[in-house]
C-alpha positions as CSV (number, residue, x, y, z in Angstrom):
1,M,0.0,0.1,0.2
2,M,1.5,3.8,-0.9
3,S,-0.9,5.4,1.4
4,N,3.0,7.3,3.3
5,I,3.7,8.6,-0.7
6,T,2.4,11.9,-0.5
7,P,1.9,14.2,-3.3
8,S,4.4,16.3,-1.1
9,T,7.2,14.1,-1.1
10,M,6.7,12.8,-4.6
11,S,7.8,16.3,-5.7
12,M,5.8,16.0,-9.2
13,S,2.8,18.9,-9.9
14,K,0.6,18.8,-13.0
15,T,3.8,20.0,-15.6
16,T,6.4,19.5,-13.8
17,L,9.3,16.5,-12.1
18,E,11.7,16.9,-9.9
19,V,14.8,15.7,-11.1
20,K,16.1,13.7,-7.9
21,P,17.3,10.7,-6.5
22,Y,13.8,9.1,-5.7
23,T,13.5,5.4,-3.7
24,M,11.6,2.3,-5.8
25,K,8.9,2.4,-3.9
26,E,8.5,6.7,-4.7
27,M,9.1,6.1,-8.2
28,A,6.0,4.0,-8.4
29,A,4.4,6.3,-6.9
30,I,5.7,9.0,-9.7
31,Y,4.3,6.5,-12.3
32,C,1.0,5.3,-9.9
33,I,2.2,1.8,-10.4
34,S,3.2,-0.8,-7.0
35,A,6.3,-1.4,-6.3
36,R,6.1,-4.7,-7.3
37,S,5.2,-3.7,-11.3
38,F,7.3,-0.6,-10.9
39,A,10.2,-3.1,-10.1
40,T,9.3,-5.3,-13.0
41,W,9.7,-2.0,-15.5
42,I,12.8,-2.1,-14.1
43,K,14.0,-4.8,-15.5
44,K,13.5,-4.9,-18.9
45,I,15.9,-1.9,-18.9
46,E,17.8,-2.5,-16.3
47,P,20.4,-3.0,-19.0
48,H,19.7,0.7,-20.3
49,V,19.8,2.6,-16.5
50,G,22.0,0.1,-14.3
51,R,21.5,-0.7,-11.3
52,K,20.8,1.1,-8.1
53,Q,23.6,1.5,-5.4
54,G,21.8,1.2,-2.0
55,R,18.5,2.7,-1.2
56,Y,18.0,5.6,-4.0
57,F,18.1,5.3,-7.7
58,N,20.9,8.7,-8.4
59,V,19.4,11.3,-11.1
60,H,21.4,9.5,-14.1
61,Q,19.1,6.5,-13.1
62,V,16.0,9.0,-12.5
63,R,16.8,10.9,-16.3
64,M,17.4,7.0,-18.1
65,I,14.2,6.1,-16.1
66,I,12.3,8.4,-16.9
67,E,13.5,8.4,-21.1
68,K,12.5,4.6,-21.8
69,L,9.3,5.1,-20.2
70,G,8.6,8.0,-20.7
71,L,6.9,10.9,-18.7
72,P,4.2,9.8,-15.9
73,G,1.1,11.7,-15.8
74,T,-2.1,10.3,-17.2
75,I,-3.3,11.4,-21.0
76,G,-5.5,14.8,-20.8
77,E,-4.7,16.1,-17.3
């Protein structure tokens, strides 16, 4: 359950996403999916993104994730 992730901790508004280190759970919340689903997505693009070192994806990895998966959001917002 992602109840402890709030919009203020995601640093995302309707038009911008702050590129900074994020945990797997925070990235999943940004993409509005479960952490388990996000882990599956990351596994598929890991050769391009690289393995995270420690708890966070670094800034370069976050940029690569966004490049490979696209910007998070809903069509029509």
